[in-house]
N, C-alpha and C positions, 0 to 999 in steps of 0.2 A: 554881577557874579565874577566876572574876570577880576574886578578889582578885590574882591574878598580873597580868591586864590592868591592873587600878588601880595596882598596884605599878610596872609597867612604864611607864605614862603618867605617873605622878607623879615618878619617878626622871628621865626623859627631860626632863620640863618643868622640874625644879629645876636639872638640869646645864645646859640652855640658858639659862635665866634667869641663872645665874651667869656663864655666858660673855659673854652680851650686855652684862650690867650691870658686871662686873668686869674681864674679860680684854679683851673686844672681838673682834668678828667678824674684823677685819683682823689680829689678832695669834695667832689659834687656827690649828691645822693643821686646815683644812677636811676634807682626806681622812680623817683619823683621826676627826674628830667625827662625820661622816657614817656612816662604818663602824660605829662603836660605836653610834650611834642605830639604825641599820637592824638590827643584831644584836640590840639590846634589844627592838625591835618584833617581830623574828622569834620571840623566846623564847616568848611567849605563843601566838603562832600555831601554832607547831610543837607545844606542848603541847596546844592544843585538837584538833589533827589525831589525835595519838596517843591522846588519852582518848576521842575519838569511836569509835575503832576498838577500844579496850580500856578499857571504862568503869571496871573494877575494879582495873586496873593503875595505881599512882601514878608509874610511871616518866615518863609524859609531863610531869606537873606537876614532878617533881623536874628533869627536863632542862631544862624552862624556867626554873624557879629559878636552876639552875646557870649557865645563859648569862647571866641578867639579873645575878647576883652578880659573875660574872667580868667582864662589860663594865662594872659600877660600878667594881670594882676596879682596872680599867685606867685610871680617871681620876684615881687618887689623887695623882699626881705634877703635876697641874695645878692652878693657883691658881683654885679654884672656890668659895672662901668656906667655908661650913659643910659642903658636900658631901664636900669633901676629907677631913677626918677620918672621916666615915662611910664613905667609900670604904677609907680606909687599914684601918680596923677589919675591914671585910668581907673584904679581902685577908688579914688576919692570921688570921681564923677559917675562911675558906671556900676556901683557895687550892686543896687537894687534893679538893675535893667532886667534879669530873668523874670522877676515878677511882673513886669510890664508886658513882656512878650506873652507869656502864660496867660494872664488875664485876658488879652485881646486875641487869643487864638481862636478863629471862626469855629472850630469844631467843638469847642466847650462854650457853657454859658453861665458865666459868673453874675452876681447881683451887680446891678449898675452901681449902686453906692461904692461896692468894693472896687469896682474897675476905676471909678473916679478917683478914690482914695488912693490906690497904688500909684495911678499915673501922676497925681498932684505930689504926693511924697516924693516921687522919683525926680520930678523937675526941680522942686525946691532944693532937695538934697544935692542933685547935681550942681546948681548954682552956689550952694554954700560950700560943697566940696571943691569947686573952682576957685572960689575966693580964698579958702582956707589954703590950697596948694600954692597960690601966688604968695601968700603972706610967709608960707614956710620957706619958698624959694628967696624971696626977698630979705627974709630975716636972717638966713644962712643958719638957722638952728632948726634942725629936722630929727624928731625921734625915729629911731630905726623901725619902729612898728608901722610907720608910714611908707619908708623906702629906705634902703640901705645907704649909709653914708659912713665915711671914714672917721668923721668927727661928729657923731650925733649930739644934739643939744635938747633941753627941754623947750616947750612951746611958752609963748607968751600969754598974758592974760586973753587978749582979744582971740588969739588962736584956741585957747583953751575952750573959749565959750563956743566957738564956731565948731570945734571938734565934738563937744557934747551935744550941741544941736543937731549937727549933721548925723550923729550916732542914733540919735531918737528917730529922725526922719527915715533914715536907711531901715531900721528895725520895723517901723510902723506898716509899711506897705506889705512886705513879705509875711509879716506875722498875721495880717487881715486876710491875705490870700489863702494861708495855711488853714485858718480858722474856717474859712468858706468851703475848703476842701474836706476837712475832717468832719465839721459839724453838718455838712451836707446842704448848705444854703444855696441850692441850685435845684433845677429840675431833675426828676429820676433818671430820664435818658442821658442827661449831661453828667450825672453822677457815676453812671455806668461807664460811660466813655471816659471819665477822668480817672478811673482807677489806676491806670499805669503810672500816674504822675502824683496821686495822693500823698504817698509817703515820701517820695523825693523832694517834693515841695516843702512838706512839713519838716523834715530833717535839714533841708537847706536853710529854712527861716530860722531854725533854731540855732544851726551852727554859725549863721550870718550874725545873729544877734549876740552870741557868745563873742565872736571875732571882734565886733565893734566895741563890745564893753572892754575886751582886753585891750584893744588897740587904744581906747580912750584912757584906760589906766596907765598903759605903758607911756602915752604921751605927756601926762602930768607928772609922772614920776621921773627920776633921775634917769636918762636913758644910758644904754649900754650897747656895744657893739655886738654882743653875745646874745643873740636872740634865744638861746637855748637854756639861759638861766631862769629858773622858774617854769611856768607852764611851757610846754614844747610848742613852738611857733607852727609846726606841721599840723597841730590840731586845730588852730585858728585861722591859718592861711591857706593850706593845701586842701583841707577837708571840705570847705566850703565849695572849692573849685571842682573836687570830684563829685559832689552832689549836683551841682550844676551839669556836669556830664551826664549823670544818671537821669536828671530831669530832662535834657535834651534827647536822650535815648527814649524815654517815655513819650515825648512829643512826636518823635519820629515813628514810634510804634502805632501810635493812635492815627497818625497821618497815613500810614500805609495799610492799616486794617480797617479802620471805621469811617473815615472821611472820604467822601466821594470825589474821585479825581475829576478835574475840568479839562483833561486832554487825555488822547488815548495813549497807552503804552509809555507814558512818560514823555512823550514828544510834545514841545511847546505848540499850543494851537490856541487861536482865538476862542474866547468863552462864548458859547452859544446861549441863546436865550432859555433853552430847556434847563441848562445847568442853573441858571438864574432861578428858575422855577423850584428846583429841587433844594437849592440853597436857601431860598427864601422861606420854603416850608420847614426845612431843617433848623434854620434860625428862629423862626416864629414859634415853632413847637418844641424847640430844644431837643431835637432828635437827629443826630448826624447820620443815622442809619437810613433815613427816609429815602425811599425810591418812588418815582411817577411811572405809571404804567398807561398805556393809551390803547382803546379798543380798535380792533381791524376785523374784518370779515363779519360785520354785524354784531361785534361783540363775542365772536366764539373764540377769539385769541386776543393775547396782549402782547404788545410790542414796546421796546424802550424807546426813546426818541432817535436813536440810531436805526430804527427798523428792525432790531433783533427781537425774535419771539422768545418769550420768557412766561414762566408760570409764577403768579403770586405766591408767596409762602404762606398759605393759610392752614397748613397741617401742624404748625409749631406752635406751642403755648405762648411763646413770646413775641410773636408777630400778630399784627392785626391789619386789616384792610379797611379803607373808606372810600366808597364810591362816590364820584363827583358826577352830578347830573344837572344837564341845563335844559329845562323844559321837560321834555320826555326823552330826551337823548343822553345817553351815558358818554361822557367826554373824557373821563379818566379814572384812574384809580390810585390811592396813595397806600403804598405798603410801608407800614411803620412799626416801631415799637409797641407792643401791648399796653405799656405803662401810659402811652399818650391818650388811650382811649378813657382813662379816668377823668379827662376833662373834655367831653364831647362838645361843649358850647365853644371853646377855644379851636377845636379842630374844625368844627362847622364854619366859624368865623373866618378862620384863615384860609380854609378851602374855598370859601366864597370869594375871598379877595383874590385868589389864584385862578378862579375859574375861567376868566376871559383869556388869560395868558395861556392856560391848559387847553383851551378850545383851538387857538392857533397852533399849539404844539401838537395837538392830536392830528390835525390836518399835516402837518409837516411830518409827523411820525408815520402817517399812513402812506404818505408819498414815498418816505425812505423805505418802508416796508415794501411797496409796489417795485421800487428800484432794486432792493435785494432780490425779490422774486424774479425780476426779470433777468438779473445776473445770473442767478442759478439756473434759469432756463436756458440762457444762452451757453452756459457751461455744459449743461446736459445735452443740448443740441450739437455742441462742438464733439462731445465724446461719442454721441450717437452717429455723427457723420463718420468717424473713424471706424465704428464697429463694423458696418456693412462692408467697408473696403477691406477689412481685415478677414471677414467672413468669406468674402469673394474670392481673395488670394487663397485661402484655405481649400475652398471648394474646387477651385481650379487645379491646385497643386495635387490634391489627393483624388481627383477625379479624371478629367479629360488629359491633363498634361501627363499624369503617370500613365494612362492608357496610351497616349501617343508616343511616350518613351519606350514603351513596351513593343509597340507596333514598329518603331524604328529599328530596335534592335533585331526583330524578326526579318525584316527587309535586309538589313545589313548581313543577316545570316545566310540569305539566298531565297528566302520564302517568296512565292509569287505574289504579286499584288492582288490577284483575284481572290486569294485565300484570306486577306484582311480588309476587303471592301466592307463587309458586314460589320466590322468592328470600327472602321472609319466613320461609317453612317451613325452608328450608336454614339461615337464621340461628338459628332455634329450635333445630335439630337441633344445630348447633355449640355453642350455649349450653349444652344439656344434657351434651354430650360434655366440654366444659370443666369443667363444675361437678363432674364425677365424679373429673377429673384422673386419676392413675394407677390409682385404684381403680374398677373397674367397678361399675355399679348393683347388679349381682347379689350382690356381696359385701356390701353393706348389707342386702339383702332376704332373701338365701338362705344367706349364710355361705360358708364355705370350699368345701363340696361344690357349690354352685351356681356359683361363680367359677372353680373349679379342676377343672372336670369331667374333664379328661384326666389327673388324677393321682389316686393311691391316697390318699384323705382320710377321716378319720373323720366319720361322719354325726351332727354335734351341732354347737352352737353355742358359741362362746368369747366372752369379753370383747372388745369392738371393738378394743382395742389389740392384743390377742394375734392377733386375726384379720388386722389390718392388717399387723403385722409377719411374720406366717407368709406372707401373699401376697406381701410384697415379697422375701422370701428364696426363694420357690419358682417364681413365675410365668416367670422367664426360662429355666427348665430343664424340658422336658417329661418328663425321666425322673426328676425329684424325687419323693421319697415323704415322706409325713406319717404319723406313727403316734404312738399314746399309749403311755406308760409311766409306771409308778408305782416310784419308789425311795425312798430314805432321806428325801429331800428334798420328797416329795410328787409328785402327778401332774404330768407334763411332756409337752408336744408335743416329738417329736424330728423334725426335718426333715433329710433326707439330699439334697444336692443337688451338682451337678458344678461350679456356678457359684460363684465367690467372692463372698460378701456384700460389698455396697457399704458406703462408710464410714457412711452414715446408718442402714443396717440393722444394722451393728455398734453403733452407738450406742443404737440401740432396744433391741437385745438385752440389752447392759450395763446399761441402766437399768431393764430389767425383771427383773434379777438371773438372766438366762440366761447360756448358755455357747457358745463357738464354738470348734471344733477341727477339726484335719484328720485324715482316717482313710482310708488305702487310697486316696489320690488324690482323695477326696471331701470335702466339707465337712459337718460335723455341727452342726447349730443345736439347742440345747436351751432351751425356753421353759416356765417353770413356769406352770401354768393355775390355780393357786389364786387367792385374793382379792388383788389388787394395787391400788395407787392408780389414780386415773383415768387417762385416754389421755394420749399424748404429743402 
């Protein structure tokens, strides 16, 4: 990526240096120069964005290189000194490169015979173009349509044959790609994803064909230094470059809106196997919008591979879901384009192949979900630990401290101590009440039996954190019951209450490894009474 930025800066600097020193700012078409410069700068920028989203996919770098070479090739008919031959050779070798990048873009699915045809035409035309460039350099006779020279000359017979063969090869690949886009010889989901590039590809293929025909005709005719005699060179040289810019913008739009990123927030990260699952399904079913969900909590909710809870898009007409079952257990769900369901056999076959990988990812997603829940629990407990401190401070400031301040003013004014003894006693009582908070003093001294005398409570002491949590879950309901039970997981306290446990109670129970469930209109809270870490 750094090399692409360096190449872009060096190319732009060399071009503008030649413009300033040889052509002159007043003699150059400023609009075309600025356009080519901005496109050349946009090439590494777009490549950087795409690579940050897909670190292991070379499409971003290839697309940036394609834009840069196309803009350089568009400068070949301008008097830019040593830059002009380099631009001409680049045009001879890399003219059909955009078709190769588009045909192999992972978010699109073109027919395999089209992809092979585009690739073969590119490599053969690049080889022929390289040989043609060497012949033109060695022969010293170069048509201005290939690159600018002060003394242009016609091409010889061998070069003419190569020029015509190369033009045919260059036009074949892009034309086949444009036909696949327009005629729609690809799956429906891929056709939908390819809409932003359909007309840019078609127009670019037509303009490239026109430019190659024009270049071949100008090569066999008597050349001239004035490229604007006859057809305007802008139409055949600059227009294809402009359409490549539009094509690159379409690819960037698809990459940002339809393609699944393989790293979060554009930060390069190693590809995980879950991304491979989604990409495997997306390529196999030709649907780049596919998402894979995994069940948690017994299938009551769905999460992504990162453990984030999501809802499948089942209420929209253009989306469909396929549930993947292994035996009698649901291991995943595929959220896909509704058009894919037109081939249920293909969906079932592909999903079966991905089933084993999805089972592994389901376990990983479940673990990630548990980790996320633990993080949220720790966050709530941290906030909860600050709330009582703030409430205690407020209660002291507005209660006993305010009363003590009033008593101090009375004593300074000469009031006898005997007159404020009753108020001092009341302040001491308030301080004792505040110090216990929601927990009565009897809980610390006598345990659950002493603090919940009106309830059915086992006559024994438990760990302080167990007693505090049990008290919070029980004290609001006089009909609540507490009993001991011994199961496979060891001894537990079972609380049955009609009051729904508060959020802080749920957090405490979860942190202690307990359970909360509804049963016959009441709430059942189970707390393990074995050895646990210190209190919350």
